[in-house]
N, C-alpha and C positions, 0 to 999 in steps of 0.2 A: 355967175350972176347974169350973164347974157342969156343963159338958158331960161332963167326965171322970167325974163321979159317976154318970152315966147309962150308962157303958160297962161291960162285964164286966171283971173284974180282969185277965185275960190280955191284953185289948186295951189297957188302960191301960199295962201294962208294955211292950208293943211300941211304943206311941206315944212313951213316954219314951226308949226306946233309940234310936229313929230320930231324935229331936230331939237327943240327945247326939252321935250320929254326924255329923249335919249341922253342928252347932256346931264339932266338931273339924275337919271338912273346911274350913269357912270360915276358921278360925284358921290352918290349915296353908297354905291358898292365899294368905292375907294375908302370912304369913311368907315364902313363896317369892317373891311379888311384891316384897316389901321387899328381899330379898337380891338379886333380879335387878336392881332399880333401882340398888342400891348398886354392884353389879358393873359395870353399864353406865356409871354416872357415873364410876366409877373408871377404866374403859377409855377413855372419851371425853375426859375432862378430867383432867390431872395437872399437878403443879407440879415445876419443876426448881429445886433449891437454887441460891441466888445464887452460891455458890463454884464451881458447875459450869456456869454459863452461858457461860463462856469456850470450852466445847467446842461451842457452838451458834452458828451464824451465821444471823440472821434477815434475809430479803430480801423485797421486795414482789413481788407478781404483776404482771408488765408486760404491756401491750397495745401491740403493734407489728407492722409487716408481717413476714411470714415466707415465705421462698421455698417454693413447693410442689414437692416432689421425690418422684418415684415410683421405686422400685426394682423393676424388672420382670425376670423370668427368661425366658430364651429360648435359642435355639441358632442356630449359624451355618449359612448355606446359600449356595450359589453365586449370584452375581449373574446372574439369568436373562437380563438384557439384554446381558451380556458372556460368555455361555456358549452353545455351540452343539453339537449332535450332528453328527458327520461321517457322512453317508449317501452311499454310492456311487451314481452315476447310471447305471452299467452293470452287467450281470451277468457272472459268470464266477468261476473259482477265483482265490484270492489267491496270488500268486506270491512276494512278499516283503513283510515288515513291517519298516519302517525306524525306527520310534520306539517307545518304551516309556513306560508310565505314570510321571509325575513329570518327564518331559523337557519342556523349554521349546522351543517351535517358533515359527517366524515365518510370517506369512501368505504363502501360495504355496509353502511347503516341502512336499516329497514325503513323504507318510506311509506309503504302501504302493503296490504295483504289482499290477494285476489283468490276467490273461490273458483278454481280452474279445473274443468274436466280434462283438459289437455294434460295438465300436470299429473292428475291422478292416473291417467293412462300411461304416461311415460314412467311414472314411479312403479306401477305394477309391472311394466315391461322390463324394467331394470332388475327388479327383485326376481322375476321369473328367469331372466337370462343368467343371473348369477347362480341360481340354484342348478340350472342345467349345466353350467360350466363346472360347478363343484362335482357333480356326478361324472361328467365327461373326464375331468382330471383324474378322478379315482379310477375310472375304467382304464384309462391309458396307463396309469401306474401298475395296475394289476396285469394288463396285457404285456407290459415290458417284463414283468417277473415270469409270467407264463412262457413267453417266448424264449427267455433265457434258459428255461428248463425244458425246452422243446415240447411244450404242451400245446401250443397253438402255431398255426402257420403264420408266415410273415405278412400275408394279406390281412389277417385279423389285426395284427399290430398296427399296420398302416391305417386301417379303417378306424381304429380307436384314436390314433393320433389326429386323423382328419376331423373326427367328431369333436375332439378337444379344441382344436384350432378354431373351428366354426363357432363353438360356444363362447370361446374367448373373444372373438370378434364381435359377437352380439352384445356381450357385456360392455366392451369398450365403447361401442356405438351408443348404447343406452346411457352410459355414464357421461359421455360427452354431450348428449342432448340435455341431460339434467344440468350440467355445468353451464351450458349456454343460457338456460333459463334462470340461472343465478343460484343454483344449489351448490354451495361450496364443497360439501362432503357427502356425496351420495352413499358412501359406505355406512353412514350413520342412520340411513332411513329405516332399516329394519329394526333398529332399537327404539324408534319412536312409533307411537300409534298411528295408524293410517289417517290421513287428513288431506282434504283437497286444497287447503290453504297454502298459497305460495307467496313468500315475501318478495317484494320488489326492492332491490338494493340500489343504493346510490352509486353510480359509476365513477364519480369523482367527488372530492371534497370541495365544499364551498358554501354559498348561501343559496337557499331556495328563493329565487326571485319571481317565480310564477307557479301557481297551482291551477291545473286545468281539469281536475277530476273531483268527484264527490262520492261518498258511500252509496252503494247501490247502483252506481253507473256501470253499464255493460261495456267492457273494454274489448276492442278488436285486436287480435294478435298481430303485432308488428305495425300497427297503424295508429293507435290512440296514444297521444302524448299526454302524460300525467303531470309532469313537472318540468321546470327549467332550472338548472343549477349553474351558477357562475362563480368563479374564483375572482372576487372583487379586489384582490390585492393589486391587480393590474387591469387597466381599462384602455379602450381606444378613444381617441379624440379625432373626429372627422372634420376637417377644415376645408374651405374653398379657396383655391389659388387662382388668381386672375392671370390672363394670358401674358401680361407684361412682367409677371413674376416667375414664369415657368423656367426661364433660363437660369435662375438662381436657387430654386428650391430643389433639393436632391435628397434621396434616401440616405439616412445617416446623419442629417443635420440635427443639432441639438435644439430643443424647444423648451421654453418655459410657459407653463399653462397657468392662467389666472382666472378667477371667477369672483363675482360680487358676493358670493355666499361666504367666503372665508378670506382672511387677510393673508394666509400663507400661500405659497406658490408650489406648483407641482412640476416635476421634471420628466422629460421624455425625449424620444427621438423619432424622426420620420422613418417609418418602416416601408411605406409603399406609396407610390404616386400613380394615380389611375392612368390608363392608356388612352382614354377618350374624354372629351369635354361634355359637360351637361348642355344639351342643345337649348335649354330654356334660360339658364343663367350665364352660359358661356364661361363657366369656371371649371377647374379641374379639382377633383377631390383627392386630398392627401390624408393618409392614415398615420396617426401618431400613437405609438405605444407609450403609455404614461403610467408611472408608478402611482399607486393610490394608497398612501399610508393612512391608516385609520378609516379606510373605505369612505372617505368624505365625498368623492366625486360619484354622483348618481347618474343613472341612465337618462339621456335627453336633457341634461343640464347644459345651459349655454355658457361657453367659456371663450376666452381670448388666448390664442396661441402666439407667442412671440418667437419668431424663427430667426436664428442667427445664420444669415446667408452670405458669409464672406465679407469682403471689404470693397469699398469704392475708392480706387486709387485717384489721387490728385483731385479730390472733391473741393469745390469752392464753398466755404462756410462762413457764416456770420453769426453773431450772438442772437439768441432768441429775442432779446429786447429790441434789436435793430429792425425786426420785421413788423410792419404795420399793415393795417387793412383799411381800404377806403369804404365809401358808402355802399358799394356793390360787392364788398367782401373780397376784393382783389388785392393781392399782396404788393407792397412797395417798400422802398427804403429811401433814406435821404443820403445823397452822395455829395461829398465836399467838392466844390468847384473852385474855391479860393480860400483865403484865410478865414473869412467870416461868411462866405457864400456857400449856399447849398442848393441842390436841385433834387426834385422828387423824381424817382425812376421806378417804373413797374418791373417786377421780377416774377419768375416762376420758381417754385420751391420743390424740394424732394424730401429726403430723410431728415429727421430731427433726432439728434443723439447728444446726450451729455451737455445740454444747454446751448447747442449750436444747430443751425439750420443749413441744409444744403441748398445752394442756389444753382438752379439749372440754367437759366438764361437771365440776362440783364446786367450782369456785373463781370468784371475781369479781376484776376488776381492782382493784388497790390493797390487797387483803388481804395480810397478812404471813405468810410461811411459813418453815419451817426450810430454808434453801437449802443448808447444809452442816452436818453433824453429825447427820443423821437416823438414821444407823446407831447412833450413840452412844445416842440416845434409845430406839431400838427395843431395843437390848440392855439398857439400864437398866430399861425397863418389864418386859421378859420376865423379868429376874432378880428383880424384886420380886414377881411374881405367884406 
């Protein structure tokens, strides 16, 4: 106060005004803090009248093993181990196409016919080599008889044997070349009239899933793909596994595959997990070999794969009905704080199995929560605010 007498009159007035404003702000802040504390207390802890407790069912938080289940999205692909491209071994124009996409074929069935000059040349070489071998074989037999009667020298016998062996080698080489082209019985060629038509046979049995040639198209030997055949009794399901799931997904795990197209489920097993992540999605691809009864699963069909990945030991679980969501879609539960008193508590959740939800954080084993009737409390509290 003595210091104020030493100040000019206008300075004293300014100091008193500043002190008054500071006091008003302090009182206003204390009031806001008091109101905030009361609102928070009211939101965190509330009492349910005794006559309304019948709408609420209180249950304990349980700790028990919980199956670890992952729901992975993926799509269907052909089983590459049961799918093959049909590539012609000879060149020439396509004469006839005998099958269409979607048609089922057997191994060895004729798919198309090619007018091939390569085949004509190999056929002629085989027939010529076989005739030469027949003559050489007879000469060798006659040479053996003559040598036995001392009619020829041993050198002549050895020469006849060498000619026979060379002719036999030529026949075997020509025969193998024809078999590689798909001719099953080269010995029957001389009984049939000469023809440049070579049938292209199915290497496996299955469904023709793709046709890539047409009549008149010129095929290049060993380069042109004509068809794709796949055994659709088994398919692959390719799914994406996230990084936090990698420790639990292993080859050999059982998988149930579901799709919106059918009410039935399909069963399979994980056969392979990729060695590197996709740099764009940061996921790892896993391959599931799935049985396909009725060939219902089609290529590129979207499916959901449910992977059984062991168990979660001592998982904290609550009933599904106990878990509620706020306006921001954040999960919470109502925890019992007294006989008729409850508090709202935020939680984080994990797996959901058999009507129970895993609680990762926010609760302890043995705590009592509202297992049924949480919606009643949520509506009651919102109507009172």
